[in-house]
C-alpha positions as CSV (number, residue, x, y, z in Angstrom):
1,X,-5.3,-15.3,-8.5
2,X,-8.7,-14.6,-9.0
3,X,-10.9,-12.8,-6.1
4,X,-13.5,-14.8,-6.7
5,X,-15.7,-17.0,-8.6
6,X,-19.2,-15.5,-9.8
7,X,-22.1,-17.0,-11.8
8,X,-24.4,-14.9,-13.6
9,X,-27.7,-16.1,-14.3
10,X,-28.9,-13.8,-16.8
11,X,-31.2,-14.8,-20.3
12,X,-30.5,-11.0,-21.5
13,X,-27.1,-11.7,-23.1
14,X,-26.1,-8.4,-23.7
15,X,-26.6,-7.9,-20.4
16,X,-24.7,-11.7,-19.4
17,X,-21.9,-10.3,-21.7
18,X,-21.6,-6.9,-19.8
19,X,-21.6,-8.6,-16.6
20,X,-19.0,-10.8,-17.6
21,X,-16.5,-8.4,-19.1
22,X,-16.9,-6.0,-16.3
23,X,-16.2,-8.5,-13.3
24,X,-13.4,-10.3,-15.3
25,X,-11.8,-6.4,-15.4
26,X,-11.9,-6.6,-11.4
27,X,-10.4,-9.8,-11.3
28,X,-13.3,-12.1,-11.1
29,X,-13.6,-15.4,-12.4
30,X,-17.1,-15.5,-14.0
31,X,-19.6,-17.9,-15.2
32,X,-22.5,-17.5,-17.0
33,X,-25.8,-19.4,-17.0
34,X,-28.9,-18.5,-18.9
35,X,-31.3,-20.6,-17.8
36,X,-32.3,-21.4,-14.2
37,X,-31.6,-25.7,-14.4
38,X,-28.5,-24.5,-16.0
39,X,-27.4,-22.5,-12.7
40,X,-27.7,-25.2,-10.9
41,X,-26.3,-27.6,-12.7
42,X,-23.5,-25.3,-12.9
43,X,-23.1,-25.2,-9.2
44,X,-22.9,-28.4,-8.6
45,X,-19.8,-28.8,-10.7
46,X,-18.1,-25.7,-9.3
47,X,-19.3,-23.6,-6.3
48,X,-19.7,-20.0,-7.2
49,X,-18.7,-17.2,-4.3
50,X,-21.3,-15.3,-5.3
51,X,-24.5,-15.6,-7.8
52,X,-26.1,-13.4,-9.3
53,X,-29.7,-14.3,-10.2
54,X,-32.5,-12.7,-12.5
55,X,-36.3,-13.5,-11.1
56,X,-37.7,-13.9,-15.0
57,X,-35.7,-17.2,-16.6
58,X,-37.0,-19.1,-19.7
59,X,-37.2,-22.3,-17.7
60,X,-37.7,-22.2,-13.9
61,X,-38.2,-18.9,-12.2
62,X,-35.2,-17.3,-10.3
63,X,-37.5,-17.7,-6.8
64,X,-37.1,-21.6,-7.9
65,X,-33.5,-21.5,-8.1
66,X,-32.9,-19.7,-4.9
67,X,-35.3,-22.3,-3.1
68,X,-33.5,-25.7,-4.7
69,X,-30.1,-23.5,-3.6
70,X,-30.9,-22.9,-0.1
71,X,-32.4,-26.3,0.1
72,X,-29.4,-28.2,-0.9
73,X,-26.6,-28.6,1.9
74,X,-23.9,-28.2,-0.7
75,X,-25.1,-24.7,-2.1
76,X,-27.3,-23.2,1.2
77,X,-24.3,-21.1,2.2
78,X,-23.5,-19.2,-1.2
79,X,-24.5,-15.3,-1.4
80,X,-27.6,-14.4,-3.6
81,X,-28.5,-11.3,-5.1
82,X,-31.7,-10.6,-7.1
83,X,-30.9,-9.3,-10.3
84,X,-34.6,-8.1,-11.8
85,X,-36.9,-5.7,-13.4
86,X,-39.1,-6.4,-10.7
87,X,-39.3,-3.1,-8.3
88,X,-42.3,-4.0,-6.2
89,X,-42.1,-4.6,-2.6
90,X,-44.0,-7.5,-2.8
91,X,-41.4,-8.8,-5.0
92,X,-38.1,-8.0,-3.0
93,X,-39.7,-9.3,0.5
94,X,-40.5,-12.5,-1.8
95,X,-36.9,-12.7,-2.8
96,X,-35.3,-12.1,0.6
97,X,-37.6,-14.4,2.8
98,X,-36.6,-17.6,0.2
99,X,-32.8,-16.3,1.3
100,X,-31.0,-14.1,-0.2
101,X,-28.7,-12.0,0.4
102,X,-29.6,-8.7,-1.5
103,X,-31.4,-7.5,-4.4
104,X,-30.8,-5.0,-6.9
105,X,-33.3,-3.5,-9.8
106,X,-32.3,-2.9,-13.6
107,X,-31.5,-0.5,-14.6
108,X,-28.5,-0.8,-12.2
109,X,-25.3,1.0,-11.2
110,X,-22.3,-1.6,-12.5
111,X,-20.3,-0.6,-9.4
112,X,-22.9,-0.5,-6.5
113,X,-23.4,-3.5,-7.9
114,X,-19.6,-4.6,-7.8
115,X,-19.9,-3.8,-4.2
116,X,-22.9,-5.4,-3.5
117,X,-21.1,-8.6,-4.4
118,X,-17.8,-8.2,-2.7
119,X,-19.9,-7.3,0.4
120,X,-22.0,-10.3,0.0
121,X,-18.6,-12.3,-0.3
122,X,-16.9,-10.6,2.6
123,X,-19.5,-11.2,4.6
124,X,-19.8,-15.2,4.0
125,X,-15.9,-15.2,4.6
126,X,-16.2,-13.3,7.8
127,X,-19.2,-15.2,9.2
128,X,-17.0,-18.6,8.5
129,X,-19.6,-19.9,5.8
130,X,-17.5,-20.2,3.0
131,X,-13.8,-21.1,2.0
132,X,-12.1,-17.8,-0.2
133,X,-10.1,-20.0,-1.7
134,X,-12.4,-23.3,-2.6
135,X,-15.7,-21.4,-2.0
136,X,-16.9,-24.9,0.4
137,X,-18.6,-24.4,3.6
138,X,-16.3,-24.0,6.1
139,X,-16.5,-22.6,9.8
140,X,-20.1,-22.8,11.3
141,X,-22.1,-24.5,8.7
142,X,-18.6,-27.8,9.5
143,X,-19.3,-27.5,13.0
144,X,-23.3,-27.4,12.1
145,X,-22.9,-30.2,10.2
146,X,-20.5,-32.3,12.6
147,X,-22.8,-31.4,15.9
148,X,-25.9,-33.0,13.6
149,X,-24.3,-36.6,13.9
150,X,-25.4,-36.8,17.3
151,X,-28.9,-37.1,15.9
152,X,-28.1,-39.4,13.2
153,X,-27.6,-42.6,12.4
154,X,-25.8,-44.7,9.6
155,X,-23.2,-42.0,8.5
156,X,-19.9,-42.2,7.6
157,X,-17.3,-39.4,7.5
158,X,-14.3,-38.7,5.2
159,X,-11.0,-36.7,6.9
160,X,-8.7,-35.6,3.9
161,X,-5.5,-34.2,3.2
162,X,-2.5,-34.4,1.0
163,X,0.2,-35.3,2.1
164,X,3.4,-33.9,0.4
165,X,1.8,-29.9,-0.4
166,X,3.7,-28.2,2.4
167,X,6.8,-29.3,-0.2
168,X,5.0,-28.3,-3.0
169,X,3.8,-25.2,-2.0
170,X,7.3,-24.3,-1.1
171,X,8.6,-25.0,-4.3
172,X,6.0,-23.9,-6.4
173,X,4.2,-21.5,-4.4
174,X,1.0,-21.0,-2.6
175,X,-1.1,-19.9,-6.4
176,X,-0.1,-23.4,-7.3
177,X,-0.4,-24.7,-3.9
178,X,-4.6,-22.9,-3.8
179,X,-4.9,-24.6,-7.6
180,X,-4.1,-28.5,-6.2
181,X,-7.2,-27.2,-3.5
182,X,-9.8,-25.9,-5.9
183,X,-8.7,-29.2,-7.7
184,X,-9.4,-31.2,-5.2
185,X,-12.9,-29.5,-4.0
186,X,-13.5,-30.4,-8.1
187,X,-13.1,-34.1,-7.7
188,X,-14.5,-34.3,-4.3
189,X,-18.3,-32.8,-5.5
190,X,-17.5,-34.7,-8.9
191,X,-16.9,-38.4,-6.7
192,X,-20.1,-37.6,-4.0
193,X,-22.4,-36.4,-7.1
194,X,-21.9,-39.6,-8.6
195,X,-21.4,-42.3,-5.8
196,X,-23.3,-40.2,-2.7
197,X,-26.7,-39.3,-1.7
198,X,-28.0,-35.4,-2.7
199,X,-27.6,-34.7,1.1
200,X,-24.3,-35.1,1.5
201,X,-22.1,-32.7,2.6
202,X,-18.6,-31.3,1.5
203,X,-16.5,-28.9,4.4
204,X,-13.4,-27.3,3.5
205,X,-11.7,-26.6,6.9
206,X,-8.6,-24.8,5.8
207,X,-5.3,-25.9,4.4
208,X,-5.4,-28.6,2.9
209,X,-8.1,-29.7,5.5
210,X,-11.4,-31.3,3.9
211,X,-14.8,-33.5,5.3
212,X,-17.4,-35.1,3.3
213,X,-20.1,-36.4,4.9
214,X,-22.1,-39.1,3.3
215,X,-24.1,-42.7,4.3
216,X,-21.5,-45.3,6.0
217,X,-22.0,-47.0,2.9
218,X,-21.0,-44.7,0.6
219,X,-17.5,-43.6,2.2
220,X,-15.5,-46.1,1.5
221,X,-16.3,-46.1,-2.3
222,X,-15.9,-42.5,-2.3
223,X,-12.5,-42.8,-0.8
224,X,-11.5,-45.2,-3.0
225,X,-12.5,-42.8,-6.4
226,X,-11.5,-40.2,-5.2
227,X,-7.6,-41.4,-4.3
228,X,-7.0,-43.2,-7.7
229,X,-8.4,-39.9,-9.5
230,X,-6.0,-37.8,-7.4
231,X,-3.1,-39.9,-7.7
232,X,-4.3,-40.3,-11.7
233,X,-4.0,-36.4,-11.8
234,X,-2.3,-34.3,-9.6
235,X,0.9,-35.0,-11.9
236,X,-0.5,-31.6,-13.8
237,X,0.6,-29.9,-11.3
238,X,4.1,-30.4,-11.1
239,X,6.3,-29.6,-13.9
240,X,7.8,-32.2,-16.5
241,X,11.1,-33.6,-14.6
242,X,9.5,-33.8,-11.1
243,X,6.5,-35.6,-13.3
244,X,9.3,-38.2,-14.9
245,X,11.1,-38.6,-11.4
246,X,8.1,-39.4,-9.1
247,X,9.7,-36.8,-6.9
248,X,10.6,-33.0,-6.2
249,X,14.0,-31.7,-4.4
250,X,12.9,-30.0,-1.1
251,X,15.4,-28.9,1.8
252,X,17.8,-31.2,0.1
253,X,15.4,-34.8,0.3
254,X,13.3,-36.3,-2.0
255,X,9.7,-35.9,-1.6
256,X,7.0,-37.8,-3.2
257,X,4.3,-36.2,-5.6
258,X,1.4,-35.4,-3.1
259,X,-1.2,-37.9,-2.3
260,X,-4.9,-38.2,-0.9
261,X,-4.7,-39.3,3.0
262,X,-8.2,-40.7,4.0
263,X,-9.9,-41.2,7.2
264,X,-13.0,-43.1,7.4
265,X,-15.2,-43.1,10.6
266,X,-18.7,-44.2,11.3
267,X,-21.2,-45.1,14.7
268,X,-20.9,-48.3,13.5
269,X,-16.4,-48.2,14.7
270,X,-17.5,-46.2,18.1
271,X,-20.4,-44.3,20.2
272,X,-19.8,-40.8,19.9
273,X,-20.8,-38.5,22.2
274,X,-19.4,-34.9,20.9
275,X,-18.3,-33.4,18.1
276,X,-14.9,-33.1,19.8
277,X,-14.5,-37.2,19.9
278,X,-15.7,-36.9,16.0
279,X,-13.1,-34.6,15.1
280,X,-10.4,-36.7,17.0
281,X,-11.5,-40.0,16.0
282,X,-11.6,-38.7,12.2
283,X,-7.7,-36.9,12.7
284,X,-6.3,-40.0,13.9
285,X,-8.1,-42.3,10.7
286,X,-6.0,-39.8,8.4
287,X,-3.2,-40.1,10.2
288,X,-3.4,-43.8,9.8
289,X,-4.1,-43.7,6.3
290,X,-0.8,-41.0,5.6
291,X,1.3,-43.4,7.4
292,X,0.2,-46.6,4.7
């Protein structure tokens, strides 16, 4: 299993290839973007755990990339390490003021960069900012978003789970189970991109628990699209026999292939006074969805 996903944003192909080869050999999944616009698009498609970002890029500079990532709810938590030839104090301060987590200048020591990447990822996980499996916001960031709902109107919250994943994990192993979680996170991101708003939030609570916060009128279309796609594609994670049968045998019982259960709540349904009421209502809505 990969240690994490790194996005290298660098237009020098010699450097980007060297980083890709090195970090892949260290057990990371490495994505490369030679332009700032492509980096932003890659983050929309597949969240990295850490971004190594050059400042001097052919389209928009690294400062602008950092600004856009930090002002987007879905990417604001990702650790960013600036990698650049600029070594002026003012440049370092400018990068850190924009929210970068670290700064390293060229030429650099590859081992030092590895340690900085490792520390940035661990710090984010330790502070409960990201889920280590999916890279989605977790812990404190989810709680912060839920508290923000108290000051908002016209919101819709989707609480998602994957009935059947416990049996799947026991039969196929946790590595296969983690792949399912990453698949679920990917289609959530794509569905929100297609049907939600740029301000929507996706979080991974833990295990197979996820939340999406959107507008109330977008919640059901997002849920319908997610369920349809998950049910259509989840079979690829099973073996041929299970796909043909439509079930796996677990503890002597036939357990259907995984589905996606989604509970939806909004302030139109009831008045909420604190986040505990929101989470309880969301959990109840998901239980009812799973029972149908």
